[in-house]
N, C-alpha and C positions, 0 to 999 in steps of 0.2 A: 457590536454596534454596526448597523447597516445604514448606508446612505446610497442614494441613487443619483446618477448623472446622465443626462441625455447626450448622446454623441451620434450624429448621423443616423437616426432612427434605431439605434441599438442602445438599450438601457444597460449601463454598466453598474452592477451592484458591488459596492465596496464593502469588504468585511475585514475583520482582524482575526488573525489566528491566535493560538494559545500564547505565543511569544510577543503579541502586540504588533506584529507585522501586518501591514495593509495589503490586501490582494483583491483582484477583481474576479467575480464569478463569471465564467464564460456563458454567453447566451445560448439558449437551446434553439436549434435550427429545425424548423418544420420541413417536411418533405417538399412542399411547394415553394419554399423560400430559397434564396441563394445564400451562400456562406458569406458573412460580412463581419470581419473582426477589425474593421477600421477603428482606430482610436485606442487599440491596446498597445501597451509598451512591449515591443517585441523583445528587447533585451531582458526585461523582467520575466517574461514568459519563458525565454530560453534558460535563464538562471533557475527558475522553478523546475523546468524539465530536467536540467542537469542534476538537481537535488533528488528528484524522483528516481532518475536513472541510477544514481549512486546507491540509493537505498534498495531498489528491487532487482537490479541486475547483477548483484554480487553472486558469485557461485554458491549455490545451496539455499538461497533465500526463498525462491519459489517452491523448492522441494520441501521446505519447512512449513511454509504458509498453507499450501494446498491441503495436506492432511488435516490441519487444524480447522480449516473452514468447512470441511465435510462432516464435522461432528461437534457436538456441544461438550463432549467429554474431553478432559485434559489428555495430552499425549505425553507418554513417558520418554525420557531420553533414549532408552534402549530401543524403543520402537522406531525413533528417528534413525538411530544408528544402524538398525537392521534393514530399514527400507531405503536408505541412501547409499546405494552401492557406488563405489568410486570416489567417495568423499572420505577424507581422513577424519579421525576423531577431533583433531585440532581445528580443522575448518568448520566442522559442525559446532564445536564449542564456541568458537569466535563468532559465528553467525548468530547463534542463540543469544549470546551476550549483547551483540549489537542490536538485535531486535528488541530485547528487553530494555536496553538503555534508551532506545527510541520510542518506547511506550507501545510497541506493537504486540509484544508478548508479556504475560505475567509468568513468573516462575515461583513454584512452591516446592520446597524441599522438606522431606520428612526425616526425623531423627530415628532412622531404622537401620538395621543391618540385614541385608546389604542396603546401601543408600538408595533412596527413591526420590527422584526429581520429576516433577510434572510441569508441563507448559500449557498455557491456554491463551487464546487471543483476547486482547483487551477490546474495548469498544472501537478504539482507533484502528486496531488490527483487523477487526471484523469489517469495518468500512473499506480498508485497503483491499482485503481479499475479495469483497463484493465487486470492487472496481476491476480487479484483475479478472474475475469471472466474466464481467461484462465485456472486457477486451477480448477474452477468449471466444465469447459468443459472437462478437463482431467479426472476429477472424474467421470463424466457421461460416457465418452468413455470407461473407464475401470471398470465401474459398482461398484465403491466403495461405500459401505453403511456406 
């Protein structure tokens, strides 16, 4: 459900997420315009930022998401394990379970010996990784170290 509310020349688009929580879509700022977020609930934005930070800044999360976004093929547990130097098996397993629980990854296990488990991004996970790639491109553009 979308509704629009005019606030000091900025149109705030209200939407609801999958849990029924209402949120405002941030306006797009053109190059010749000034940034004007007047009318946004700062406390709510900070709460949403904290939720995002909690999800993507945990150790190992980005190292799991990046290989998945670079291919349409599922990635096996062993490939993660071999490519993530310095991460314990326990940390990897915990992070994979958290990402699956949050709907970012789908997990498929096969009844084989040795056991085979594959992970793939969900649509939600694909959108998240596209946003991360956009942030990385922004960082490169503005030469942030």
